[in-house]
C-alpha positions as CSV (number, residue, x, y, z in Angstrom):
1,M,-151.9,91.7,39.9
2,T,-152.6,93.6,43.2
3,K,-151.9,97.1,43.6
4,A,-150.2,97.7,47.2
5,A,-151.0,99.9,49.9
6,N,-149.1,102.9,50.5
7,S,-150.0,103.2,54.0
8,P,-147.0,103.4,55.9
9,G,-149.0,101.4,59.4
10,T,-147.6,98.3,61.2
11,D,-150.7,96.8,60.7
12,E,-151.2,97.2,57.0
13,R,-147.8,96.9,56.4
14,L,-146.8,93.9,57.0
15,D,-150.4,92.6,54.7
16,L,-147.7,91.6,52.5
17,V,-150.3,89.8,50.5
18,A,-152.2,93.0,50.1
19,R,-148.4,94.2,49.1
20,L,-148.4,91.5,46.2
21,L,-148.1,93.2,42.8
22,H,-146.8,90.2,40.6
23,R,-147.2,86.4,41.4
24,D,-146.6,83.1,39.4
25,G,-144.6,79.9,40.0
26,L,-141.4,81.2,39.9
27,M,-141.4,84.0,41.8
28,L,-143.6,86.9,44.0
29,I,-143.2,90.8,44.0
30,I,-143.8,92.5,46.8
31,D,-143.9,96.3,47.0
32,K,-141.6,96.6,50.6
33,P,-142.4,99.3,52.9
34,A,-139.8,101.5,54.2
35,G,-138.3,101.2,57.4
36,I,-138.8,97.7,58.3
37,P,-135.7,95.4,58.1
38,V,-136.0,92.3,55.4
39,H,-134.0,89.3,57.2
40,R,-133.3,88.8,60.5
41,G,-129.3,89.6,61.5
42,P,-128.5,89.6,65.1
43,R,-127.6,93.7,64.9
44,N,-130.0,96.7,63.8
45,S,-131.5,93.8,61.4
46,R,-135.2,94.3,63.3
47,D,-137.1,97.8,63.6
48,K,-139.1,99.0,66.6
49,S,-141.3,96.6,66.8
50,G,-139.2,93.8,66.4
51,V,-139.4,92.2,63.9
52,A,-138.7,91.7,59.7
53,L,-139.6,91.2,56.8
54,E,-138.8,87.5,56.4
55,D,-140.9,87.1,59.6
56,F,-144.4,87.7,57.9
57,F,-143.5,86.0,53.9
58,D,-145.2,82.8,55.5
59,S,-148.5,84.3,54.1
60,L,-146.8,84.2,50.7
61,R,-147.3,80.5,50.2
62,F,-150.1,80.0,48.5
63,G,-149.8,75.9,48.7
64,L,-146.8,75.2,48.8
65,P,-145.4,74.0,51.5
66,R,-142.5,76.5,52.4
67,P,-142.4,80.5,52.8
68,P,-140.3,81.7,49.6
69,V,-137.2,83.5,50.2
70,L,-134.9,86.1,49.5
71,A,-133.6,87.0,45.9
72,H,-132.0,90.0,46.0
73,R,-132.5,93.1,49.1
74,L,-133.2,95.9,50.2
75,D,-131.7,99.0,52.8
76,R,-134.1,99.2,55.8
77,D,-135.5,102.5,54.5
78,T,-135.3,101.4,51.1
79,S,-139.3,101.3,50.0
80,G,-140.5,99.9,47.0
81,C,-139.5,96.4,44.4
82,L,-138.8,92.8,46.2
83,V,-137.7,89.9,44.4
84,L,-139.1,86.5,46.4
85,G,-137.7,83.3,45.0
86,R,-141.1,80.4,45.2
87,H,-138.4,77.4,45.4
88,R,-134.7,76.3,45.8
89,K,-134.2,76.2,42.0
90,A,-136.5,79.4,41.1
91,T,-134.3,81.3,44.0
92,A,-130.6,79.9,42.7
93,S,-131.7,80.7,39.1
94,L,-133.0,84.6,40.8
95,G,-129.4,84.8,42.4
96,L,-127.5,84.0,38.9
97,L,-129.5,86.7,37.4
98,F,-129.2,89.5,39.8
99,K,-125.6,88.7,40.3
100,H,-124.5,88.9,37.5
101,N,-126.9,92.0,36.9
102,R,-128.9,90.4,34.5
103,V,-132.1,91.8,36.4
104,S,-132.3,96.2,35.6
105,K,-134.1,98.4,38.1
106,T,-134.9,101.5,38.1
107,Y,-135.1,103.4,41.3
108,W,-136.7,106.9,42.2
109,A,-135.4,109.7,44.1
110,V,-135.8,113.1,45.4
111,V,-132.1,114.2,46.0
112,E,-130.9,117.9,47.9
113,G,-130.0,120.1,45.2
114,A,-129.7,120.4,41.4
115,P,-127.0,118.4,39.5
116,E,-126.3,120.9,36.4
117,A,-127.4,118.3,33.7
118,D,-129.9,116.5,33.1
119,E,-128.6,112.8,32.9
120,G,-125.2,111.0,33.3
121,V,-123.0,108.3,34.7
122,I,-121.6,108.0,38.0
123,D,-118.3,105.4,37.3
124,I,-116.5,105.3,41.2
125,P,-115.3,102.7,42.8
126,L,-117.0,101.6,46.4
127,G,-115.0,100.4,49.2
128,R,-115.8,100.2,52.8
129,L,-116.0,102.7,55.1
130,N,-114.0,100.3,58.1
131,S,-114.6,97.1,60.1
132,E,-116.5,98.2,62.7
133,R,-120.2,100.2,60.5
134,G,-121.0,96.7,58.6
135,W,-122.5,97.3,55.4
136,W,-121.9,101.4,55.3
137,Q,-119.2,102.6,52.3
138,K,-117.4,105.0,50.8
139,P,-115.9,105.8,47.8
140,D,-112.3,104.1,47.7
141,P,-110.2,104.2,44.3
142,N,-109.0,100.5,45.2
143,G,-112.9,99.8,45.9
144,L,-114.9,97.6,43.6
145,P,-115.7,98.9,40.0
146,S,-119.6,100.5,41.2
147,K,-121.7,102.6,37.9
148,T,-124.3,103.8,38.0
149,N,-127.1,105.8,35.9
150,W,-129.0,109.1,36.3
151,K,-131.1,110.5,35.1
152,V,-134.1,113.8,35.9
153,L,-137.2,113.4,35.7
154,G,-138.0,116.5,37.7
155,R,-137.5,119.8,39.5
156,A,-138.3,121.9,42.2
157,R,-138.9,125.9,41.4
158,G,-137.8,128.7,43.0
159,E,-135.7,128.3,46.0
160,T,-136.5,124.5,46.8
161,R,-133.4,123.1,45.6
162,L,-134.9,119.4,45.6
163,T,-134.4,117.0,42.7
164,W,-136.4,114.0,41.3
165,L,-133.6,111.7,40.2
166,A,-134.2,107.7,37.9
167,L,-131.4,105.9,39.0
168,E,-130.2,102.6,37.2
169,P,-127.5,101.3,39.5
170,V,-125.6,99.2,37.1
171,T,-123.7,97.4,38.9
172,G,-125.3,96.1,42.9
173,R,-122.9,97.3,45.0
174,T,-124.7,97.5,48.6
175,H,-125.4,101.0,48.7
176,Q,-124.3,101.9,45.9
177,L,-127.3,104.5,44.9
178,R,-126.9,105.9,48.0
179,V,-123.1,107.0,48.4
180,H,-123.1,107.7,44.7
181,C,-125.6,110.5,45.3
182,A,-123.5,111.9,48.3
183,A,-120.6,111.7,46.0
184,M,-121.2,114.0,43.4
185,G,-123.0,116.6,45.9
186,W,-127.1,115.8,45.9
187,P,-127.7,113.2,48.2
188,I,-130.4,111.8,48.8
189,L,-133.3,113.3,51.0
190,G,-133.6,111.7,54.4
191,D,-130.3,110.3,54.4
192,A,-129.2,110.1,57.8
193,I,-126.1,107.8,57.1
194,Y,-124.0,109.6,54.1
195,G,-126.3,113.2,53.6
196,T,-127.4,116.0,56.0
197,A,-130.5,114.4,57.5
198,P,-129.6,114.2,61.8
199,R,-129.4,110.3,63.2
200,E,-132.1,110.6,65.5
201,G,-135.8,112.3,64.1
202,S,-135.3,112.2,60.3
203,A,-137.5,112.2,57.8
204,M,-137.7,108.5,55.5
205,L,-135.7,108.0,52.8
206,Q,-137.0,109.3,49.6
207,L,-135.3,106.0,47.3
208,H,-138.3,104.1,46.3
209,A,-137.4,100.6,43.9
210,R,-139.7,101.8,41.1
211,E,-139.3,99.5,38.3
212,I,-137.7,95.9,38.3
213,S,-137.4,93.5,34.7
214,V,-136.7,89.9,35.9
215,P,-135.4,87.7,32.7
216,L,-136.4,84.7,34.6
217,S,-138.1,82.8,31.8
218,K,-135.5,81.6,28.7
219,N,-138.7,82.0,26.4
220,K,-140.5,84.9,27.8
221,P,-140.6,88.3,28.2
222,A,-138.6,89.5,30.9
223,V,-141.0,90.4,33.6
224,T,-141.3,93.7,34.7
225,V,-142.7,95.4,37.8
226,T,-144.6,98.7,38.5
227,A,-144.4,99.6,42.8
228,P,-146.4,102.7,43.0
229,V,-145.3,106.1,44.8
230,P,-144.9,105.7,49.1
231,S,-146.5,108.0,50.8
232,H,-144.2,109.4,52.1
233,M,-141.9,110.3,48.8
234,R,-145.7,111.9,47.9
235,E,-144.7,115.5,48.3
236,Q,-141.5,115.9,48.0
237,L,-142.0,114.5,44.4
238,T,-144.8,116.2,43.6
239,L,-142.7,119.5,44.4
240,C,-140.6,118.8,41.7
241,G,-143.6,118.4,39.1
242,W,-144.8,114.5,39.7
243,T,-148.2,114.3,39.0
244,Q,-150.7,111.7,41.5
245,E,-151.0,108.4,39.6
């Protein structure tokens, strides 16, 4: 297993071999960099350099005739564990695991504000904001059931009202963690859609897919992988009590 680089520089972050966290015959898990979309699309799917992560999957074939494909997705501005299927059968199996919420995921986030409790559950249905905003979501009593477990891992001292959370999505709705945190009154730092960050020139989103556990093989333990903390989150996490790895 290879430790991934933390630098957000364009050239290095697109060296996906250097960002490989796990490799076996069925799947790969890479450390996705923040600030780049995972897949191509007609609108808002490419960053300012005109690329998507999929454009570089050919470097991850490792002798197979075709490049791997996405088994799920992460938001453009979210970093961390991203699972790829190495061939059609494996990708189909992975798709079912994600669809039925059998893949365990833990995200780290730095949020603005201070939850009163140290842990809890957010159970707020979500629906589309409107037809014009595509993926954007909102709390909606008539929306899809959406549940997130959360736990405080650290709190900033003094007047800085920042909190370090572990977030475990029980369901897998689009933008679920971002909408849930905002709805609770502690939006994720750097969130320019659901939080307080300005749309232009804002800090990077403080949301990282820290760990993933995939029970892909019936006769083997689940594959559990941890992604290193990205450079853009280290300062704020340190304020909240994180000690560097």
